[in-house]
All heavy atoms as an XYZ file, in Angstrom:
949
protein
N     160.457    132.767    156.982
C     160.048    134.158    157.133
C     159.531    134.645    155.742
O     158.542    135.327    155.757
C     161.245    134.916    157.591
C     161.206    136.456    157.493
S     160.628    137.081    159.006
C     160.715    138.799    158.719
N     160.295    134.388    154.682
C     159.874    134.911    153.378
C     158.529    134.461    153.001
O     157.731    135.263    152.559
C     160.889    134.467    152.267
C     160.550    134.828    150.875
C     161.597    134.234    149.908
N     161.129    133.963    148.620
C     160.788    134.919    147.702
N     160.707    136.135    148.004
N     160.360    134.482    146.490
N     158.198    133.179    153.162
C     156.907    132.583    152.786
C     155.944    133.198    153.710
O     154.724    133.561    153.127
C     156.930    131.063    152.916
C     155.697    130.436    152.357
C     155.918    128.928    152.298
C     154.516    128.292    151.737
N     154.645    126.888    151.601
N     156.144    133.445    154.934
C     155.153    134.039    155.930
C     154.739    135.402    155.430
O     153.564    135.691    155.424
C     155.613    133.985    157.337
C     155.705    132.653    157.943
O     155.056    131.610    157.407
O     156.445    132.444    158.891
N     155.726    136.195    155.153
C     155.576    137.648    154.769
C     154.704    137.646    153.411
O     153.853    138.463    153.200
C     156.914    138.366    154.532
O     157.598    138.229    155.790
C     156.702    139.736    154.140
N     155.131    136.823    152.536
C     154.421    136.698    151.215
C     153.023    136.329    151.349
O     152.153    136.978    150.917
C     155.152    135.685    150.383
C     154.749    135.729    148.929
C     155.560    134.614    148.127
N     155.444    134.742    146.757
C     154.338    134.538    146.090
N     153.195    134.339    146.776
N     154.266    134.816    144.800
N     152.772    135.350    152.309
C     151.349    134.966    152.542
C     150.545    136.053    153.282
O     149.380    136.221    152.891
C     151.366    133.673    153.354
C     151.555    132.446    152.625
C     151.387    131.169    153.427
O     151.663    131.218    154.567
N     150.806    130.106    152.850
N     151.175    136.700    154.157
C     150.546    137.850    154.772
C     150.103    138.880    153.804
O     149.059    139.497    153.881
C     151.586    138.521    155.746
C     151.475    138.158    157.221
C     152.410    138.972    158.030
O     153.471    139.385    157.638
N     152.143    139.055    159.243
N     151.012    139.275    152.863
C     150.670    140.292    151.866
C     149.538    139.770    150.963
O     148.502    140.561    150.682
C     151.836    140.646    150.991
C     153.101    141.369    151.883
C     154.250    141.499    150.994
C     152.553    142.745    152.296
N     149.524    138.536    150.593
C     148.590    138.017    149.733
C     147.218    137.993    150.487
O     146.167    138.424    149.885
C     148.918    136.515    149.296
C     147.747    135.823    148.542
C     147.507    136.248    147.330
C     146.981    134.943    149.255
C     146.430    135.543    146.749
C     145.906    134.241    148.540
C     145.648    134.614    147.223
N     147.138    137.589    151.692
C     145.921    137.585    152.440
C     145.301    138.974    152.745
O     144.162    139.203    152.779
C     146.000    136.693    153.731
C     146.091    135.185    153.348
C     147.245    134.482    153.759
C     144.986    134.624    152.624
C     147.259    133.103    153.459
C     145.027    133.240    152.315
C     146.199    132.549    152.778
O     146.271    131.170    152.464
N     146.177    139.961    152.981
C     145.823    141.296    153.037
C     145.079    141.746    151.861
O     144.172    142.439    151.914
C     146.997    142.118    153.577
C     146.512    143.495    154.080
C     147.663    144.247    154.726
C     147.169    145.574    155.240
N     148.216    146.266    155.902
N     145.821    141.543    150.683
C     145.183    141.882    149.434
C     143.719    141.248    149.245
O     142.863    141.814    148.760
C     146.176    141.510    148.249
C     147.309    142.360    148.075
C     148.347    141.623    147.135
C     146.973    143.742    147.586
N     143.762    139.985    149.642
C     142.560    139.186    149.441
C     141.464    139.844    150.317
O     140.281    140.065    149.947
C     142.722    137.706    149.758
C     141.733    136.837    149.373
C     142.309    135.346    149.592
C     141.298    134.246    149.411
N     141.710    132.951    149.672
N     141.746    140.103    151.678
C     140.810    140.674    152.565
C     140.376    142.065    152.067
O     139.169    142.406    152.249
C     141.514    140.824    153.906
C     140.639    141.479    154.992
C     141.383    141.579    156.278
C     140.603    142.312    157.276
N     141.321    142.858    158.404
N     141.226    142.818    151.339
C     140.866    144.090    150.888
C     140.080    144.066    149.571
O     139.703    145.101    148.969
C     142.074    145.066    150.687
C     142.850    145.364    151.973
C     142.103    146.309    152.922
O     141.353    147.132    152.323
O     142.225    146.158    154.039
N     139.783    142.790    149.136
C     139.006    142.502    147.852
C     139.773    143.112    146.629
O     139.062    143.625    145.691
C     137.554    143.082    147.986
C     136.725    142.439    146.983
O     137.019    141.266    146.551
N     135.712    143.089    146.562
N     141.048    143.005    146.635
C     141.881    143.556    145.465
C     141.895    142.666    144.314
O     142.397    142.941    143.194
C     143.333    143.851    146.060
S     143.405    145.074    147.281
N     141.425    141.497    144.610
C     141.332    140.488    143.514
C     139.879    140.291    142.974
O     139.538    139.155    142.627
C     141.972    139.067    143.885
C     143.359    139.177    144.246
C     143.731    138.957    145.593
C     144.350    139.559    143.400
C     145.037    139.061    146.058
C     145.733    139.731    143.791
C     146.001    139.442    145.010
N     139.157    141.220    142.901
C     137.680    141.183    142.647
C     137.437    140.598    141.251
O     136.384    139.957    141.011
C     137.067    142.528    142.767
C     137.608    143.531    141.852
C     138.747    144.403    142.106
C     137.266    143.832    140.477
N     138.900    145.185    141.054
C     138.103    144.830    140.092
C     136.267    143.312    139.562
C     138.109    145.372    138.734
C     136.207    143.765    138.339
C     137.074    144.908    137.875
N     138.305    140.718    140.305
C     138.097    140.196    139.065
C     138.764    138.816    138.781
O     138.774    138.352    137.639
C     138.643    141.239    138.018
O     139.998    141.272    138.103
N     139.270    138.187    139.838
C     139.973    136.963    139.769
C     139.145    135.821    140.378
O     138.450    136.200    141.298
C     141.329    136.989    140.361
C     142.358    137.872    139.789
C     142.337    139.280    140.049
C     143.297    137.535    138.765
C     143.210    140.165    139.447
C     144.170    138.380    138.148
C     144.009    139.701    138.517
O     145.041    140.634    137.932
N     139.442    134.630    140.093
C     138.979    133.479    140.848
C     139.934    133.255    141.945
O     140.968    132.547    141.794
C     138.781    132.220    139.769
C     138.242    131.004    140.604
O     138.009    131.122    141.777
O     137.933    129.960    139.944
N     139.664    133.726    143.106
C     140.644    133.670    144.241
C     140.776    132.263    144.652
O     141.902    131.986    145.306
C     140.260    134.524    145.372
C     140.491    136.021    145.045
C     138.837    134.356    145.792
N     139.963    131.244    144.411
C     140.146    129.948    144.859
C     141.356    129.324    144.012
O     141.856    128.293    144.657
C     138.900    129.132    144.537
O     138.605    128.994    143.253
N     141.717    129.952    142.989
C     142.900    129.424    142.185
C     144.059    130.289    142.324
O     145.012    130.165    141.543
C     142.495    129.198    140.663
C     141.336    128.319    140.520
C     140.944    128.246    139.076
C     139.767    127.384    138.765
N     139.284    127.320    137.475
N     144.090    131.176    143.316
C     145.217    132.176    143.290
C     146.229    131.950    144.422
O     147.032    132.745    144.738
C     144.619    133.583    143.537
C     143.916    134.091    142.330
S     143.547    135.773    142.471
C     145.186    136.445    142.490
N     146.193    130.815    145.111
C     147.193    130.506    146.195
C     148.637    130.673    145.734
O     149.475    131.002    146.505
C     146.901    129.212    146.823
C     145.565    129.130    147.567
C     145.425    130.110    148.666
O     146.381    130.384    149.429
O     144.361    130.683    148.840
N     148.861    130.399    144.440
C     150.196    130.560    143.955
C     150.364    131.728    143.059
O     150.798    131.581    141.888
C     150.561    129.185    143.185
C     150.674    128.035    144.173
O     151.159    128.248    145.185
N     150.246    126.910    143.677
N     150.013    132.839    143.439
C     150.142    134.071    142.605
C     151.622    134.348    142.348
O     152.510    134.198    143.286
C     149.490    135.366    143.404
C     149.393    136.521    142.553
C     150.189    135.516    144.745
C     148.723    137.666    143.269
N     151.903    134.845    141.225
C     153.347    135.107    140.830
C     153.917    136.239    141.671
O     153.066    137.107    142.119
C     153.383    135.388    139.332
O     152.888    136.681    139.000
N     155.199    136.210    141.906
C     155.810    137.315    142.539
C     155.502    138.738    141.974
O     155.220    139.757    142.651
C     157.295    137.183    142.517
C     157.789    135.957    143.507
O     157.021    135.463    144.164
O     158.947    135.620    143.360
N     155.563    138.723    140.608
C     155.228    140.046    139.839
C     153.872    140.436    140.085
O     153.605    141.791    140.394
C     155.514    139.912    138.371
C     156.922    139.790    138.041
O     157.838    139.779    138.872
O     157.298    139.616    136.817
N     152.933    139.611    140.121
C     151.530    139.996    140.431
C     151.297    140.485    141.898
O     150.598    141.471    142.173
C     150.517    138.864    140.051
O     150.426    138.710    138.640
N     151.979    139.874    142.725
C     151.845    140.206    144.151
C     152.472    141.564    144.293
O     151.929    142.439    144.923
C     152.557    139.108    145.019
C     152.583    139.454    146.510
C     151.161    139.333    147.137
C     153.591    138.686    147.326
N     153.696    141.831    143.790
C     154.378    143.136    143.850
C     153.400    144.191    143.326
O     153.176    145.194    143.857
C     155.735    143.114    143.232
C     156.614    142.196    143.937
C     156.305    144.539    143.084
C     158.006    141.850    143.275
N     152.909    143.991    142.078
C     152.072    144.929    141.389
C     150.910    145.332    142.322
O     150.509    146.423    142.467
C     151.505    144.328    140.058
C     150.569    145.204    139.359
C     149.932    144.596    138.117
O     150.210    143.493    137.863
O     149.174    145.340    137.395
N     150.215    144.351    142.801
C     148.926    144.585    143.633
C     149.285    145.292    144.935
O     148.551    146.076    145.301
C     148.240    143.285    143.855
C     147.370    142.793    142.641
N     147.881    142.167    141.593
C     146.014    143.066    142.370
C     146.973    141.997    140.670
N     145.850    142.507    141.150
N     150.347    144.964    145.474
C     150.703    145.615    146.807
C     150.999    147.085    146.452
O     150.555    147.985    147.247
C     151.907    144.950    147.435
C     152.435    145.820    148.632
C     151.560    143.523    147.986
N     151.801    147.344    145.390
C     152.073    148.754    144.976
C     150.710    149.463    144.795
O     150.683    150.714    145.069
C     152.999    148.814    143.823
C     154.468    148.432    144.125
C     155.259    148.288    142.822
C     155.061    149.353    145.024
N     149.879    148.875    144.071
C     148.620    149.522    143.722
C     147.525    149.700    144.868
O     146.817    150.757    144.886
C     147.877    148.771    142.619
C     148.665    148.884    141.243
C     147.963    147.998    140.198
C     148.784    150.306    140.680
N     147.542    148.802    145.849
C     146.380    148.695    146.675
C     146.719    148.848    148.226
O     145.794    148.949    149.046
C     145.589    147.518    146.398
C     145.049    147.596    145.001
C     145.432    146.606    144.122
C     144.064    148.475    144.581
C     144.955    146.540    142.786
C     143.663    148.537    143.254
C     144.047    147.508    142.369
O     143.607    147.591    141.117
N     147.998    148.525    148.595
C     148.147    148.541    149.996
C     149.010    149.685    150.414
O     149.358    150.594    149.673
C     148.934    147.182    150.324
C     148.111    145.926    150.224
C     148.936    144.671    150.664
C     146.786    146.009    150.865
N     149.413    149.790    151.741
C     150.100    151.000    152.186
C     151.602    150.841    152.302
O     152.168    149.892    151.972
C     149.482    151.328    153.641
C     149.666    150.220    154.665
O     150.574    149.426    154.553
O     148.825    150.232    155.566
N     152.144    152.002    152.790
C     153.623    152.130    152.751
C     154.298    151.047    153.642
O     155.344    150.445    153.154
C     154.035    153.588    153.409
C     153.518    154.608    152.436
C     155.495    153.607    153.532
C     154.317    154.803    151.153
N     153.755    150.661    154.776
C     154.313    149.575    155.556
C     154.439    148.251    154.671
O     155.489    147.566    154.721
C     153.470    149.275    156.773
C     154.010    149.727    158.065
C     153.114    149.351    159.146
O     152.637    148.299    159.346
O     152.727    150.389    159.967
N     153.361    147.901    153.954
C     153.400    146.759    153.158
C     154.280    146.878    151.928
O     155.025    145.881    151.655
C     151.952    146.463    152.599
C     150.980    146.328    153.732
O     151.209    145.490    154.666
O     149.880    146.916    153.652
N     154.463    148.060    151.465
C     155.422    148.256    150.276
C     156.860    148.048    150.868
O     157.610    147.530    150.114
C     155.151    149.557    149.666
C     153.859    149.678    149.017
C     156.333    150.011    148.706
C     153.368    151.024    148.553
N     157.095    148.597    152.049
C     158.444    148.422    152.644
C     158.763    146.941    152.839
O     159.919    146.554    152.648
C     158.505    149.148    153.964
C     158.544    150.625    153.768
O     158.837    151.136    152.790
N     158.093    151.302    154.900
N     157.733    146.110    153.211
C     157.865    144.658    153.269
C     158.234    143.996    151.936
O     159.051    143.148    151.857
C     156.608    143.947    153.809
C     156.450    144.149    155.205
C     155.339    143.267    155.747
O     154.306    143.090    155.021
N     155.480    142.724    156.908
N     157.739    144.596    150.869
C     158.054    144.040    149.465
C     159.530    144.270    149.217
O     160.178    143.380    148.743
C     157.299    144.950    148.339
C     155.926    144.542    148.133
C     155.457    145.519    147.014
C     155.706    143.188    147.702
N     160.101    145.415    149.606
C     161.514    145.659    149.402
C     162.406    144.680    150.212
O     163.340    144.257    149.703
C     161.859    147.087    149.659
C     161.505    148.007    148.643
C     160.244    148.671    148.607
C     162.339    148.250    147.462
C     159.864    149.519    147.606
C     161.973    149.103    146.452
C     160.747    149.694    146.515
N     161.917    144.397    151.447
C     162.679    143.419    152.201
C     162.582    142.068    151.655
O     163.559    141.208    151.702
C     162.161    143.497    153.675
C     162.623    144.780    154.392
C     162.325    144.716    155.938
N     161.003    144.686    156.207
C     160.222    145.751    156.426
N     160.753    146.944    156.294
N     158.957    145.676    156.710
N     161.337    141.760    151.181
C     161.104    140.378    150.668
C     161.783    140.111    149.224
O     162.450    139.022    149.001
C     159.623    140.193    150.619
C     159.088    138.809    150.157
C     159.457    137.763    151.166
C     157.508    138.931    150.081
N     161.619    141.007    148.427
C     162.148    140.849    146.972
C     163.286    141.641    146.519
O     163.925    141.283    145.543
C     160.961    141.194    146.038
C     159.720    140.207    146.198
C     158.612    140.721    146.666
C     159.823    138.882    145.745
C     157.495    139.865    146.885
C     158.732    138.079    145.899
C     157.587    138.579    146.436
N     163.613    142.701    147.295
C     164.845    143.401    146.895
C     164.459    144.671    145.950
O     163.432    144.631    145.301
N     165.296    145.673    146.000
C     165.095    146.818    145.202
C     164.976    146.626    143.702
O     164.053    147.124    143.089
C     166.337    147.741    145.535
C     166.304    149.078    144.704
C     165.628    150.203    145.235
C     166.894    149.203    143.541
C     165.542    151.320    144.555
C     166.924    150.409    142.825
C     166.210    151.471    143.317
O     166.135    152.628    142.658
N     165.818    145.841    143.116
C     165.881    145.682    141.714
C     164.613    145.029    141.221
O     163.968    145.415    140.201
C     167.021    144.819    141.206
C     168.306    145.625    141.226
C     169.486    144.743    140.689
C     170.766    145.488    140.790
N     171.815    144.705    140.277
N     164.113    143.981    141.850
C     162.943    143.190    141.450
C     161.693    144.184    141.614
O     160.865    144.154    140.718
C     162.731    141.917    142.339
C     161.446    141.292    142.106
C     161.679    140.041    141.174
C     160.396    139.271    141.022
N     160.325    138.548    139.905
N     161.562    144.857    142.696
C     160.384    145.693    142.856
C     160.375    146.829    141.895
O     159.395    147.081    141.273
C     160.349    146.323    144.311
C     159.136    147.278    144.590
C     160.169    145.144    145.388
N     161.577    147.451    141.648
C     161.673    148.591    140.596
C     161.222    147.919    139.255
O     160.520    148.632    138.514
C     162.995    149.111    140.583
C     163.015    150.341    139.648
C     164.258    151.052    139.785
C     164.236    152.423    138.875
N     165.476    153.224    138.968
N     161.708    146.835    138.898
C     161.438    146.262    137.652
C     159.941    146.057    137.451
O     159.363    146.434    136.438
C     162.152    144.854    137.352
C     161.860    144.200    136.143
C     162.086    144.871    134.859
N     163.211    145.784    134.786
C     163.241    146.868    134.080
N     162.253    147.395    133.411
N     164.341    147.692    134.104
N     159.294    145.526    138.327
C     157.804    145.318    138.364
C     157.094    146.736    138.263
O     156.171    146.944    137.444
C     157.194    144.488    139.529
C     155.794    144.409    139.529
C     157.809    143.104    139.449
N     157.533    147.627    139.037
C     156.982    148.900    139.004
C     157.105    149.626    137.638
O     156.040    150.053    137.106
C     157.627    149.837    140.001
C     157.140    151.347    140.025
C     155.888    151.697    140.454
C     157.905    152.455    139.605
N     155.844    153.085    140.322
C     157.033    153.508    139.753
C     159.121    152.630    139.038
C     157.320    154.829    139.388
C     159.429    153.930    138.631
C     158.691    155.051    138.892
N     158.271    149.493    137.068
C     158.551    150.060    135.733
C     157.657    149.385    134.725
O     157.067    150.031    133.747
C     159.967    150.019    135.342
C     160.940    150.895    135.989
C     162.379    150.555    135.687
C     160.697    152.330    135.632
N     157.612    148.057    134.802
C     156.868    147.282    133.729
C     155.348    147.200    133.870
O     154.571    147.178    132.905
C     157.401    145.815    133.714
C     158.809    145.711    133.222
O     159.358    146.770    132.642
O     159.396    144.639    133.467
N     154.885    147.276    135.123
C     153.521    147.016    135.256
C     152.654    148.035    136.003
O     151.386    148.095    135.905
C     153.307    145.694    136.134
C     153.889    144.474    135.274
C     153.877    143.208    136.150
N     152.586    142.626    136.127
C     152.422    141.352    136.442
N     153.300    140.589    136.639
N     151.199    140.899    136.450
N     153.311    148.954    136.808
C     152.578    149.851    137.599
C     152.722    151.228    136.996
O     151.622    151.907    136.832
C     153.056    149.840    139.101
C     152.399    150.842    139.928
C     152.817    148.456    139.635
N     153.982    151.746    136.836
C     154.131    153.148    136.314
C     153.424    153.379    134.999
O     152.966    154.518    134.875
C     155.618    153.373    136.230
N     153.320    152.436    134.060
C     152.603    152.890    132.767
C     151.151    153.013    132.924
O     150.493    153.271    131.971
C     153.060    151.672    131.949
C     154.122    150.993    132.513
C     154.045    151.254    133.927
N     150.465    152.725    134.024
C     149.085    152.639    134.063
C     148.323    153.992    133.961
O     147.191    154.006    133.911
C     148.677    151.931    135.360
C     149.025    150.486    135.332
C     148.296    149.733    136.322
O     147.188    149.989    136.791
N     148.831    148.570    136.748
N     149.082    155.016    133.871
C     148.502    156.330    133.487
C     147.902    157.148    134.785
O     148.256    156.911    135.879
N     146.913    158.045    134.400
C     146.371    159.072    135.256
C     145.855    158.466    136.533
O     146.043    159.189    137.646
C     145.335    159.799    134.499
N     145.197    157.465    136.519
C     144.451    156.882    137.764
C     145.481    156.598    138.874
O     145.196    156.949    140.014
C     143.749    155.511    137.459
C     142.972    155.057    138.667
S     141.903    153.723    138.150
C     141.448    153.028    139.695
N     146.648    156.112    138.586
C     147.715    155.889    139.530
C     148.853    156.785    139.586
O     149.900    156.509    140.290
C     148.123    154.438    139.472
C     147.104    153.419    139.682
C     146.479    152.708    138.740
C     146.626    153.123    141.033
C     145.433    151.873    138.995
C     145.714    152.275    141.328
C     145.048    151.577    140.218
N     148.809    157.857    138.775
C     149.936    158.701    138.677
C     150.382    159.359    139.977
O     151.638    159.405    140.315
C     149.676    159.932    137.736
C     150.865    160.746    137.338
C     150.576    161.701    136.196
N     150.406    160.969    134.961
C     149.376    161.281    134.129
N     148.518    162.180    134.407
N     149.194    160.500    132.991
N     149.451    159.812    140.921
C     150.046    160.259    142.174
C     150.849    159.370    142.902
O     151.797    159.636    143.549
C     148.701    160.717    142.937
C     147.720    160.953    141.836
C     148.000    159.939    140.809
N     150.438    158.086    142.970
C     151.203    157.079    143.646
C     152.493    156.823    142.968
O     153.505    156.730    143.664
C     150.468    155.644    143.500
C     149.260    155.537    144.283
C     147.931    155.582    143.729
C     149.107    155.631    145.745
C     146.690    155.466    144.369
C     148.002    155.584    146.439
C     146.730    155.541    145.761
O     145.652    155.506    146.488
N     152.483    156.826    141.627
C     153.721    156.592    140.773
C     154.650    157.791    141.123
O     155.940    157.441    141.174
C     153.402    156.401    139.359
C     152.917    154.970    139.215
O     153.344    153.932    139.756
N     151.885    154.854    138.384
N     154.229    158.951    141.151
C     155.136    160.030    141.417
C     155.830    159.944    142.866
O     156.959    160.118    143.095
C     154.259    161.470    141.316
C     154.054    161.545    139.839
C     155.170    162.597    141.882
C     153.001    162.690    139.619
N     154.971    159.444    143.777
C     155.403    159.251    145.170
C     156.546    158.087    145.144
O     157.585    158.332    145.717
C     154.294    158.831    146.183
C     154.766    158.383    147.544
C     155.309    159.507    148.271
C     153.603    157.680    148.256
N     156.215    157.031    144.487
C     157.175    155.979    144.370
C     158.504    156.402    143.681
O     159.582    156.098    144.140
C     156.598    154.753    143.602
C     155.312    154.112    144.250
C     154.555    153.453    143.542
C     155.190    154.230    145.719
C     153.300    152.930    144.083
C     154.053    153.711    146.213
C     153.107    153.024    145.455
O     151.981    152.500    145.980
N     158.322    157.116    142.624
C     159.549    157.613    141.848
C     160.425    158.481    142.769
O     161.602    158.330    142.760
C     159.035    158.426    140.616
N     159.833    159.352    143.618
C     160.623    160.169    144.479
C     161.028    159.487    145.682
O     162.194    159.443    146.024
C     159.725    161.404    144.883
C     160.270    162.277    145.933
C     161.281    163.059    145.854
C     159.894    162.185    147.364
N     161.603    163.636    147.108
C     160.755    163.134    147.997
C     158.963    161.485    148.102
C     160.637    163.364    149.369
C     158.742    161.685    149.448
C     159.597    162.627    150.064
N     160.061    158.759    146.436
C     160.432    158.242    147.736
C     161.342    156.995    147.674
O     162.274    156.838    148.366
C     159.107    157.926    148.446
C     159.390    157.444    149.912
C     159.669    158.318    150.888
C     159.195    156.178    150.219
C     159.836    157.899    152.249
C     159.296    155.715    151.594
C     159.711    156.629    152.532
O     159.840    156.272    153.756
N     160.958    156.099    146.799
C     161.617    154.850    146.693
C     162.710    154.648    145.728
O     163.764    154.098    145.917
C     160.636    153.735    146.337
C     159.704    153.337    147.580
C     158.299    153.612    147.557
C     160.257    152.729    148.779
C     157.583    153.331    148.645
C     159.493    152.389    149.853
C     158.076    152.757    149.710
O     157.277    152.434    150.756
N     162.572    155.454    144.630
C     163.487    155.288    143.491
C     164.385    156.510    143.212
O     165.190    156.546    142.289
C     162.829    154.866    142.230
C     162.045    153.606    142.384
C     160.673    153.616    142.270
C     162.529    152.450    142.898
C     159.875    152.474    142.506
C     161.808    151.319    143.154
C     160.420    151.289    142.860
N     164.317    157.470    144.166
C     165.310    158.653    144.157
C     165.322    159.554    143.003
O     166.224    160.264    142.608
N     164.129    159.672    142.300
C     164.041    160.538    141.073
C     164.089    162.047    141.641
O     163.378    162.414    142.474
C     162.706    160.320    140.372
O     162.585    161.255    139.347
N     164.889    162.819    140.897
C     165.051    164.238    141.230
C     163.849    165.087    140.648
O     163.437    166.010    141.112
C     166.224    164.816    140.668
C     167.524    164.102    141.074
C     168.152    164.845    142.196
C     169.535    164.270    142.557
N     169.574    163.668    143.823
N     163.256    164.461    139.534
C     162.036    165.062    138.952
C     160.930    164.114    138.694
O     160.784    163.505    137.618
C     162.438    165.691    137.620
C     163.539    166.870    137.784
C     163.949    167.472    136.488
N     162.878    167.653    135.530
C     162.955    167.434    134.238
N     164.036    166.891    133.713
N     161.974    167.582    133.400
N     160.377    163.625    139.742
C     159.419    162.394    139.675
C     158.293    162.652    138.742
O     157.869    161.603    138.097
C     158.932    162.293    141.128
C     159.157    163.514    141.810
C     160.378    164.186    141.125
N     157.655    163.771    138.567
C     156.574    163.995    137.636
C     157.086    163.690    136.176
O     156.405    162.892    135.445
C     155.908    165.429    137.760
C     155.279    165.670    138.984
C     156.211    166.309    140.104
O     157.469    166.396    139.802
O     155.662    166.724    141.093
N     158.236    164.277    135.864
C     158.735    164.141    134.510
C     159.189    162.663    134.298
O     159.021    162.052    133.167
C     159.891    165.093    134.234
N     159.717    162.051    135.308
C     160.141    160.671    135.218
C     158.975    159.699    134.913
O     158.989    158.846    133.973
C     160.869    160.223    136.427
C     161.376    158.870    136.408
C     162.268    158.348    135.426
C     161.223    158.037    137.548
C     162.754    157.091    135.467
C     161.712    156.728    137.622
C     162.490    156.227    136.531
O     162.986    154.925    136.613
N     157.981    159.827    135.691
C     156.677    159.034    135.451
C     156.103    159.285    134.064
O     155.789    158.347    133.427
C     155.652    159.312    136.682
C     154.289    158.702    136.326
C     156.243    158.742    137.901
N     155.964    160.526    133.738
C     155.405    160.869    132.438
C     156.232    160.231    131.350
O     155.623    159.650    130.297
C     155.366    162.448    132.238
C     154.626    162.893    130.999
C     153.300    162.490    131.001
C     152.656    163.067    129.770
N     151.214    162.449    129.590
N     157.552    160.246    131.412
C     158.460    159.582    130.419
C     158.176    158.043    130.311
O     158.145    157.465    129.333
C     159.901    159.896    130.693
O     160.296    159.212    131.683
N     157.948    157.452    131.461
C     157.650    155.955    131.492
C     156.275    155.766    130.855
O     156.224    154.818    129.973
C     157.622    155.515    132.923
C     158.959    155.583    133.704
C     157.116    154.028    133.007
C     158.976    155.383    135.068
N     155.309    156.464    131.144
C     153.958    156.336    130.533
C     154.122    156.534    128.970
O     153.489    155.801    128.190
C     153.013    157.432    130.987
C     152.618    157.150    132.491
C     151.780    158.252    133.063
O     151.585    159.326    132.375
O     151.420    158.156    134.224
N     154.770    157.576    128.542
C     155.010    157.845    127.165
C     155.774    156.760    126.297
O     155.360    156.312    125.293
C     155.792    159.151    127.002
O     155.041    160.263    127.614
C     155.905    159.533    125.413
N     156.822    156.297    127.099
C     157.583    155.094    126.399
C     156.653    153.896    126.309
O     156.783    153.246    125.332
C     158.744    154.818    127.384
C     159.876    154.244    126.724
C     161.263    154.176    127.542
N     161.330    155.275    128.491
C     161.609    155.101    129.821
N     161.664    153.929    130.331
N     161.674    156.234    130.502
N     155.865    153.612    127.318
C     154.998    152.447    127.277
C     154.010    152.619    126.033
O     153.814    151.721    125.267
C     154.202    152.285    128.533
C     153.264    151.169    128.638
N     153.750    149.890    128.716
C     152.022    151.157    128.622
C     152.658    149.134    128.686
N     151.533    149.814    128.660
N     153.433    153.866    125.923
C     152.388    154.095    124.809
C     153.079    153.949    123.494
O     152.546    153.422    122.550
C     151.845    155.414    124.981
C     150.782    155.610    126.062
C     150.321    156.995    126.260
C     149.559    154.678    125.938
N     154.344    154.453    123.403
C     155.004    154.421    122.044
C     155.313    152.910    121.799
O     155.253    152.535    120.544
C     156.397    155.155    122.220
C     156.092    156.741    122.093
O     155.094    157.072    121.685
N     157.009    157.392    122.610
N     155.636    152.160    122.734
C     155.880    150.643    122.474
C     154.545    150.020    121.939
O     154.567    149.179    121.111
C     156.346    149.939    123.708
C     157.828    149.680    123.703
C     158.219    148.850    124.865
N     158.571    149.815    125.973
C     158.473    149.630    127.285
N     157.897    148.538    127.740
N     158.905    150.585    128.118
N     153.379    150.386    122.593
C     152.174    149.782    122.119
C     151.749    150.237    120.719
O     151.375    149.417    119.913
C     151.046    150.192    123.062
C     151.207    149.549    124.477
C     149.624    149.852    122.550
C     150.291    150.044    125.574
N     152.000    151.483    120.440
C     151.572    152.010    119.112
C     152.597    151.560    118.112
O     152.120    151.369    116.882
C     151.701    153.513    119.094
C     150.772    154.146    120.149
S     149.021    153.682    119.829
C     148.645    155.056    118.727
N     153.789    151.137    118.301
C     154.700    150.686    117.308
C     154.628    149.140    117.120
O     155.181    148.611    116.123
C     156.107    151.053    117.652
O     156.576    150.331    118.794
N     153.822    148.461    117.907
C     153.822    147.014    117.801
C     152.801    146.593    116.792
O     151.991    147.213    116.258
C     153.301    146.349    119.156
């Protein structure tokens, strides 16, 4: 079941041309983190719900915090929705802004 769901999500991303900058012929073994990131960025709520069933809350949240939430203005509306709907933030706009700021501070101090 797990492998089937994972493949379904991968092929849906591929069909939607979400890997336009990748050599898809070499992507059959996409990492879990990359799969989670791309589903959060490009697919719909049903698919995101499958992510939680497939990988669990902690793993999806970790990828969201590390790879999706810091992406800034372009994906901010999605991140605010995720912060509120999936991760229970009482002040989702402020939460997402703090994640973005923390990420920028880490980059600047490196």
